[in-house]
C-alpha positions as CSV (number, residue, x, y, z in Angstrom):
1,M,30.6,-9.2,-2.9
2,I,27.0,-9.5,-4.2
3,R,24.2,-9.1,-1.7
4,N,21.5,-11.1,-3.6
5,P,20.4,-8.0,-5.6
6,L,17.8,-7.9,-8.3
7,S,20.5,-6.9,-10.7
8,H,24.3,-6.4,-10.6
9,R,25.8,-4.2,-13.2
10,I,29.4,-3.1,-14.0
11,T,29.7,0.6,-14.6
12,S,32.3,3.2,-15.6
13,F,32.8,4.0,-11.9
14,G,32.8,0.5,-10.5
15,F,29.5,-1.4,-10.1
16,M,26.0,-1.0,-8.9
17,E,23.3,-3.4,-7.5
18,L,19.6,-2.8,-7.6
19,L,18.3,-3.9,-4.2
20,A,14.6,-2.9,-4.4
21,E,12.3,-1.5,-7.1
22,Q,8.7,-0.7,-7.6
23,D,6.9,-0.3,-10.9
24,G,10.2,-0.7,-12.8
25,K,11.8,2.2,-10.9
26,P,14.7,1.8,-8.4
27,L,13.9,2.3,-4.7
28,V,17.2,1.2,-3.2
29,E,20.6,0.8,-4.9
30,F,24.1,-0.1,-3.7
31,L,27.0,1.6,-5.6
32,H,30.7,0.8,-5.4
33,F,32.9,3.6,-6.7
34,D,36.5,3.0,-7.8
35,G,36.4,6.0,-10.1
36,N,34.3,9.2,-10.5
37,G,30.7,9.0,-11.3
38,R,29.1,11.0,-14.1
39,T,26.9,14.1,-13.9
40,H,23.2,13.1,-13.8
41,L,19.9,14.0,-12.2
42,H,16.7,12.2,-11.2
43,D,13.0,13.2,-10.9
44,E,13.0,11.8,-7.3
45,W,14.8,12.7,-4.0
46,E,18.0,10.7,-3.7
47,H,19.1,10.0,-0.1
48,C,22.8,8.8,0.1
49,R,24.5,7.0,3.0
50,V,28.2,6.3,2.7
51,V,28.8,2.8,4.1
52,K,32.5,2.5,3.3
53,G,35.3,4.8,2.2
54,G,34.7,8.5,1.5
55,G,35.1,11.3,-1.0
56,I,33.1,14.1,-2.5
57,I,29.4,14.2,-3.4
58,Q,28.9,17.2,-5.8
59,V,25.3,18.4,-5.5
60,G,24.6,21.3,-7.8
61,Q,27.3,23.9,-6.9
62,D,28.0,22.4,-3.5
63,R,30.9,20.0,-2.9
64,I,30.1,17.9,0.2
65,E,33.0,16.0,1.8
66,V,31.7,12.6,3.0
67,E,33.1,9.6,4.9
68,K,31.7,6.4,6.4
69,D,28.2,7.0,7.9
70,S,27.8,10.4,6.2
71,V,24.4,11.1,4.8
72,C,23.4,13.5,2.0
73,S,20.0,14.3,0.4
74,I,19.9,15.4,-3.2
75,P,16.8,17.3,-4.3
76,P,14.9,16.3,-7.4
77,N,16.2,17.5,-10.8
78,T,19.6,18.6,-9.3
79,E,22.7,17.7,-11.1
80,H,25.1,15.6,-9.0
81,W,27.9,13.0,-9.0
82,M,30.3,11.2,-6.7
83,E,34.1,11.4,-6.5
84,P,35.6,8.7,-4.3
85,D,38.8,9.2,-2.4
86,G,40.2,5.9,-3.6
87,M,37.1,3.9,-3.0
88,M,33.6,4.7,-1.7
89,E,30.4,2.5,-1.2
90,V,27.1,4.2,-1.1
91,L,23.5,3.1,-0.3
92,L,20.9,5.1,-2.2
93,T,17.2,5.4,-1.5
94,Y,14.9,7.2,-3.9
95,L,11.7,8.9,-2.8
96,P,9.0,10.7,-4.9
97,K,9.6,14.5,-5.3
98,D,6.4,15.3,-3.4
99,V,7.6,13.6,-0.2
C-alpha cells in the first residue's frame, strides 16, 4: 500500500517511501522490511517507531528487540541496521544532530 509519498522505492530489504523532506534531505520515511537492512549511518538523529511486526534494531553494539509500538533513537554517526522477524514496518524521523 502506498500512502501518497513523495517517492516509493524498492530496496534490498523490501521498500521505502519518502513522506517528508526539507532542502533535499529526508525528514520522515516509511520502511517495509521483508529482509535484513544493511549497515549504515547518518549525520542526523534517527528516531524509529515500529508500526507493524517486529525484530531487532542493531545500534552500534546494542541489539534492541522491538515489536509494534516500540521506539528507538539512534544517535548521529552510529552504525545501525534492522532485522525483521518475518516482516517489520518502521516510521523514521530524522532530526539535526544538535537537537
